[in-house]
C-alpha positions in Angstrom: -14.8 103.5 116.2 -13.8 100.1 117.1 -15.2 97.6 114.7 -13.7 99.9 112.1 -10.4 99.4 113.0 -10.8 95.8 113.8 -12.3 95.3 110.0 -9.2 97.4 108.6 -6.7 94.3 110.7 -9.2 91.4 109.7 -8.6 92.4 106.0 -4.5 93.2 106.4 -4.2 89.8 108.3 -6.3 88.4 105.8 -4.1 90.1 102.8 -0.7 88.9 105.0 -1.8 85.6 105.1 -2.6 85.9 101.0 0.5 87.4 100.1 2.7 84.0 102.0 0.2 81.3 100.3 0.4 82.7 96.7 4.3 83.0 98.0 4.8 79.3 98.4 2.9 77.9 95.4 4.8 80.2 93.2 8.0 78.1 94.7 9.9 75.2 92.6 9.2 72.1 95.0 12.9 70.9 94.9 13.4 67.0 93.2 16.5 66.1 95.4 17.4 66.7 99.6 19.5 69.4 99.7 23.4 67.5 100.5 26.7 68.9 101.0 29.5 66.8 99.3 34.1 68.2 100.6 36.4 66.9 100.9 39.0 67.8 103.8 42.9 66.9 103.2 43.9 64.1 105.7 46.6 65.8 108.6 49.3 65.4 109.8 49.2 64.2 114.4 50.2 66.9 115.2 47.9 69.5 113.3 44.4 67.6 112.7 41.6 68.2 113.9 39.8 66.0 114.4 40.6 62.4 114.1 37.5 60.7 111.7 36.2 57.2 111.0 35.1 55.6 107.3 32.1 53.9 107.5 32.8 50.3 106.7 36.5 49.9 106.8 36.4 51.8 110.2 39.7 53.4 108.8 40.4 56.6 111.1 42.4 59.2 109.1 43.6 61.8 111.0 41.8 65.9 109.0 42.2 69.6 108.7 39.3 71.3 109.4 39.4 74.4 105.9 38.2 71.2 103.5 40.2 71.1 100.3 36.8 71.3 98.5 33.6 72.3 98.9 29.6 72.3 98.1 30.6 75.2 96.3 34.0 73.8 93.7 31.2 70.5 92.1 30.1 71.4 88.2 28.2 67.4 89.0 28.7 64.3 90.2 28.5 60.7 88.5 28.5 57.4 89.2 30.7 54.5 87.0 31.8 51.4 87.7 35.0 49.4 87.7 36.0 46.0 89.1 36.0 47.2 92.3 32.8 48.1 91.9 30.7 52.1 91.7 32.8 55.1 93.0 31.7 58.7 92.6 33.0 61.4 90.2 33.3 65.1 91.4 33.5 67.2 88.5 35.1 70.6 89.6 34.9 74.5 88.0 38.1 75.1 86.9 39.2 77.0 89.7 38.3 74.0 92.0 40.1 72.0 89.1 43.1 74.5 89.8 43.3 74.7 93.0 43.2 70.9 93.5 46.1 69.9 91.1 48.2 72.1 93.4 47.3 70.6 97.0 47.3 67.2 95.4 50.9 67.7 93.5 52.9 69.1 97.3 50.7 65.8 99.0 50.4 62.8 97.9 51.0 59.8 99.8 48.1 61.3 101.4 44.9 60.9 102.1 40.9 62.9 100.8 38.5 62.1 103.1 35.1 62.4 101.7 32.1 64.1 103.6 28.4 63.5 103.2 26.2 65.4 105.2 29.1 66.3 107.9 30.0 62.4 108.0 32.7 59.9 106.6 32.1 57.6 103.7 35.1 57.1 101.9 39.3 58.4 101.3 41.3 58.4 97.9 44.9 58.2 97.6 46.7 61.1 96.5 49.0 59.0 94.6 50.1 61.6 92.3 48.2 65.6 91.2 45.1 65.0 89.9 44.9 66.9 86.7 41.6 65.5 85.1 39.7 68.4 86.5 37.9 65.6 88.4 38.2 63.7 92.1 37.1 59.6 91.9 36.5 57.6 94.9 34.8 54.8 96.7 32.5 55.4 98.6 31.6 53.4 101.9 27.5 53.1 101.1 26.0 50.3 100.1 25.4 50.2 96.3 21.8 51.1 96.6 21.6 54.0 98.4 24.1 55.8 95.3 21.7 56.7 92.6 19.9 58.6 95.5 23.0 60.5 97.3 24.2 61.0 93.1 20.2 63.0 92.1 20.4 64.8 95.7 24.7 66.5 95.0 23.9 66.9 91.6 20.5 69.1 92.6 22.0 70.7 95.4 25.7 71.7 92.9 23.0 72.5 89.6 21.3 75.0 92.7 24.9 76.3 94.0 25.9 77.3 90.3 22.7 78.4 89.6 23.4 81.0 92.1 26.6 81.7 92.0 26.8 83.1 88.0 23.3 85.0 88.9 25.7 87.0 91.5 29.1 86.9 88.8 26.2 88.6 86.7 
């Protein structure tokens, strides 16, 4: 009696293994490394959650703990170039563009700090209400890493926006 039971146990284990391997072979391999970008706003010293230091300039900025713009708020990122060097342009969803317009209009003179995977990498002074639906910032990162960073941010953003669209429908 033990042999038939052992046979069915082995058969069930083999079927489970085949199912697991089959499911993994159907999933798409991502051609990017998931990368999270968030913007936090500069805070007053008494309201600050933390003080962060930018990697190259060493500038220290006190920030709040809640992102003003998160990885769910981007529709894409582009690498652009100006006299001062390369910079990133983050394109926002309609809702995020409206929120950033309101926040930047009432916080002029403060800075937005860009975090990539939890690390501060750049800051942008709020010199007026951002009304273009985008945020441009010079990251304190070597130029040679920026193209891959943009690819990773766009891949992450595209997957998140697909997931959001699927949940809405």
